[in-house]
BAZAMI-158968 format. One record per residue (C-alpha): x, y, z. Coordinates in steps of 0.1 Angstrom, whole numbers, padded with zeros to 4 digits, always signed. Layout:
BEGIN
XYZ;...
//
This chain:
BEGIN
+2317+0381+2621;+2328+0392+2661;+2315+0370+2687;+2296+0382+2716;+2297+0376+2754;+2263+0371+2756;+2260+0343+2728;+2289+0325+2750;+2272+0330+2784;+2234+0320+2766;+2257+0285+2759;+2269+0282+2798;+2237+0297+2814;+2210+0310+2791;+2206+0341+2777;+2190+0363+2798;+2217+0359+2833;+2240+0380+2811;+2217+0398+2793;+2218+0430+2819;+2256+0437+2814;+2252+0442+2779;+2218+0456+2764;+2233+0464+2734;+2242+0434+2721;+2211+0420+2735;+2185+0436+2718;+2209+0421+2686;+2201+0390+2700;+2165+0389+2701;+2161+0407+2668;+2181+0377+2653;+2178+0349+2686;+2195+0326+2667;+2230+0337+2650;+2249+0324+2623;+2275+0309+2645;+2275+0297+2685;+2307+0294+2702;+2318+0259+2697;+2308+0268+2660;+2326+0291+2658;+2355+0276+2665;+2353+0251+2645;+2345+0277+2620;+2383+0292+2624;+2396+0253+2625;+2376+0245+2587;+2387+0278+2576;+2426+0275+2587;+2425+0244+2561;+2414+0261+2534;+2426+0293+2530;+2461+0307+2527;+2452+0342+2542;+2457+0348+2579;+2426+0340+2598;+2414+0363+2625;+2388+0358+2651;+2368+0385+2668;+2353+0386+2699;+2334+0415+2718;+2327+0413+2756;+2330+0434+2788;+2340+0413+2813;+2374+0399+2820;+2363+0358+2820;+2347+0353+2787;+2377+0373+2771;+2402+0350+2786;+2382+0319+2779;+2375+0328+2746;+2407+0339+2737;+2424+0304+2744;+2395+0285+2725;+2402+0304+2696;+2439+0299+2699;+2434+0265+2702;+2414+0266+2672;+2444+0277+2652;+2435+0312+2646;+2461+0334+2635;+2455+0361+2656;+2425+0378+2681;+2408+0410+2677;+2392+0425+2709;+2362+0443+2701;+2357+0466+2734;+2329+0488+2742;+2308+0496+2768;+2289+0526+2773;+2294+0551+2795;+2264+0554+2823;+2276+0563+2856;+2287+0599+2860;+2303+0588+2893;+2328+0568+2867;+2357+0591+2856;+2377+0583+2822;+2406+0568+2841;+2383+0539+2855;+2367+0532+2819;+2404+0531+2806;+2415+0506+2830;+2387+0485+2818;+2404+0487+2783;+2441+0480+2799;+2429+0448+2820;+2410+0434+2794;+2443+0431+2774;+2463+0425+2804;+2440+0391+2810;+2441+0382+2775;+2476+0383+2767;+2486+0367+2796;+2467+0335+2782;+2477+0335+2749;+2505+0338+2722;+2491+0349+2690;+2493+0382+2680;+2461+0406+2694;+2443+0436+2683;+2418+0458+2701;+2383+0477+2678;+2381+0509+2698;+2354+0537+2695;+2372+0575+2692;+2351+0587+2721;+2382+0593+2750;+2391+0618+2767;+2425+0619+2750;+2431+0596+2723;+2463+0597+2718;+2476+0594+2754;+2449+0563+2758;+2464+0543+2726;+2497+0549+2738;+2496+0537+2771;+2474+0500+2753;+2511+0502+2735;+2531+0502+2759;+2508+0470+2774;+2523+0450+2745;+2488+0455+2718;+2500+0444+2687;+2477+0465+2665;+2444+0491+2673;+2415+0487+2652;+2398+0522+2645;+2373+0531+2646;+2348+0508+2658;+2312+0518+2645;+2280+0516+2672;+2244+0512+2669;+2229+0543+2676;+2198+0553+2698;+2166+0567+2683;+2133+0578+2694;+2097+0565+2681;+2079+0595+2682;+2042+0576+2679;+2052+0546+2705;+2070+0566+2724;+2099+0545+2728;+2135+0546+2726;+2146+0520+2695;+2183+0517+2685;+2191+0522+2648;+2223+0514+2625;+2231+0528+2591;+2260+0520+2566;+2290+0540+2569;+2298+0573+2541;+2325+0579+2525;+2331+0614+2541;+2335+0595+2574;+2368+0587+2566;+2381+0623+2570;+2381+0620+2609;+2399+0589+2603;+2427+0601+2584;+2434+0628+2611;+2438+0600+2638;+2459+0578+2619;+2480+0605+2608;+2485+0613+2641;+2490+0581+2658;+2514+0571+2632;+2550+0571+2638;+2542+0573+2680;+2533+0541+2692;+2551+0510+2676;+2516+0485+2673;+2502+0484+2637;+2473+0507+2630;+2442+0491+2612;+2416+0515+2598;+2378+0509+2596;+2349+0529+2589;+2340+0550+2559;+2363+0533+2536;+2348+0529+2500;+2375+0537+2470;+2408+0524+2461;+2416+0563+2468;+2402+0563+2505;+2429+0530+2510;+2458+0549+2493;+2450+0576+2515;+2449+0556+2550;+2480+0545+2537;+2499+0573+2531;+2488+0587+2567;+2505+0553+2581;+2481+0526+2586;+2494+0492+2579;+2459+0474+2566;+2424+0485+2565;+2390+0467+2570;+2357+0472+2546;+2324+0463+2556;+2299+0486+2542;+2310+0492+2510;+2310+0452+2507;+2275+0450+2515;+2263+0474+2485;+2290+0460+2462;+2298+0429+2467;+2330+0406+2474;+2344+0414+2437;+2351+0453+2452;+2383+0438+2468;+2401+0430+2437;+2390+0459+2416;+2406+0481+2448;+2436+0460+2449;+2442+0466+2407;+2436+0501+2412;+2459+0506+2443;+2487+0488+2422;+2483+0507+2391;+2487+0541+2413;+2517+0528+2427;+2529+0520+2389;+2523+0554+2381;+2545+0568+2411;+2573+0539+2406;+2564+0525+2440;+2576+0489+2445;+2559+0483+2481;+2540+0498+2504;+2564+0506+2529;+2574+0529+2503;+2549+0550+2509;+2533+0542+2537;+2533+0573+2566;+2543+0596+2539;+2519+0621+2545;+2513+0614+2586;+2523+0641+2610;+2562+0639+2619;+2563+0631+2653;+2595+0666+2660;+2560+0688+2651;+2533+0698+2669;+2504+0684+2650;+2477+0709+2675;+2497+0740+2659;+2494+0723+2625;+2459+0719+2624;+2448+0749+2636;+2470+0766+2610;+2451+0745+2586;+2418+0754+2604;+2428+0793+2597;+2435+0788+2559;+2402+0770+2553;+2386+0793+2571;+2405+0823+2551;+2398+0804+2521;+2359+0802+2527;+2358+0838+2531;
//
């Protein structure tokens, strides 16, 4: 569960002082005014989980201003978190602000947090960047430990009876994994930070495909909401069975095997695949 800046602001200053800066999260808080965890409770949760589990505990925060990133990063590190995911998203509404200015916000956030904590930092991003490979490579150069692709956001809708804008959100579908496969394969081998894939992952086959493309880890949400936590064990068993079939002992034995090799031109390759597909349809 990602901690929103608005929850932090509400504890220190009151909800509505922060609301204008992040309307998406503000709408969410209005719908469920008492979130499951406040900022201090979130840190207590981390400390408690560290005593009960053997797996890494990774905190997550969703913010837009540098103050909250830095302050909360220190808190979760002190609470014992093994790593922190920065869940960054800001809707570009100002036509005067160019893509470089928007990307700088991500760079500044990363540098601010990295200067305050020693735990590994991951950044969860959306897919809407002018040049995604270049943007991620710049984050990589600033010592990002992992890139998480892609965030799934709420989307706008319109109530045609009340003539009002509203927010909608739906579970991901397994077809969404195809876009994810492309970008994981394109980035693998071109950046040094780990890749964590999320959105559209509903089957063990999908996980295997992403590992072949070059991801280091995967994240599940919609599939677990639909099928329950028992799905995790089923997926792991399926992956192990597939590995035994092909005499693979570790994930490293096949990770990135079907990624785009850096020595090839991905653009030329993708155009060739497109032409081949069109010929097949015709």
